[in-house]
N, C-alpha and C positions, 0 to 999 in steps of 0.2 A: 583505337588506340591515335594519337595524335602523334609523327614521327615525320620530327622534325632532324634535317642533314647532320646535324650532333650527334641525338640520339641515334640513328641509322650507321654513325660513323662508330659507335661505340659497339654497340650490336656485331657490326665486322670485326671490329678488334678483339672482345670475345671470343667472334667462335675462329677466327682464327689462330688466336690463344689454344684455348681448345687442340685443336687441331696440330700443332707446333707441339702443342706440351707433351702428350704422346699418341700424336696418331689415330685416335679414337673420339666418335663425338657421347663420349660420356660427360655430362655435367656433374661440375665436384661442386661443394660449397659456394666455395667465390661467383660460380654461376650464378645458384638459384640469389642468394642476395636482387643482386638485379632483375631474376624473372618476375620474385617477389613485388620488388620495387612495379613492374614495371604493368602488374595483375592489380594493387592499388591501386596505381596513377589512372587504368582503364576504369575499376573501381567508381574512381572521384569524377572524373572527367565525364559516367554516361549519371553521379547526379548533378554534376553540372547540368549537364542539359536537361534532368528532367525536370530541374527548381525554375532552367528556364523557358521551360515549356509551362509549368505550376503560373510561372510568370506572366508569361503572354494569354494565357485562359486566364489569368486575374483581373488580369488589365480588361479586356475584352469585355470579361462580365460588368466590371466595375464602369464602360463606356454607356455599355448597353443597359445597367440600374439607372444613369442619370438621364437615359434620354428617357427614361419611363419616368420619371420622375419630374424630369422637366413637360413628357405627357402632360401630366397628373396635375399639376402647378396650372398649366395654360391651360385646361379642361374644368377648372377648379375657378378658377379668372372668372371665367365664361360662364360658368353655371352662378357666380355668383353677379355677377352682372348682370345677365335675364333672369334673378329672384330679387333683384334689388329692383329694376323696371317695373317687374309684376308689381310689389311692393305698393311703387310710386302711384302707378296706375287704380292700385285697389283704392289706395289713399285718397284720388283723387275720385272716384267714387263714392266713395266714402263721402267724400266734405261733400260736393254734390246734392245727394241723398238728403244730405243734412242740411242744407240751404235748401235745400224744397219741402221740406219740413216744418221749415222756422215761417 
């Protein structure tokens, strides 16, 4: 839980109120409400941490996927260029053979 000086001060006041009120440390209904809020706040903070962790993991996954996509694109461009060069060479060979036949 995130304990700020303000929440810590409130806790100390509640603890001292319990001690002054009856000399006992029994939790009253008034004390139970802040404890419930604190428990709820702890759960919410944990949820936020989980969401942040998930968001970071997703960002890493997106970055990795983008890198893979860029590499695949570069590879496809390279393969396309090689194929075009081979096609041009083959076309030249065909043209030469046609010229030889005439």
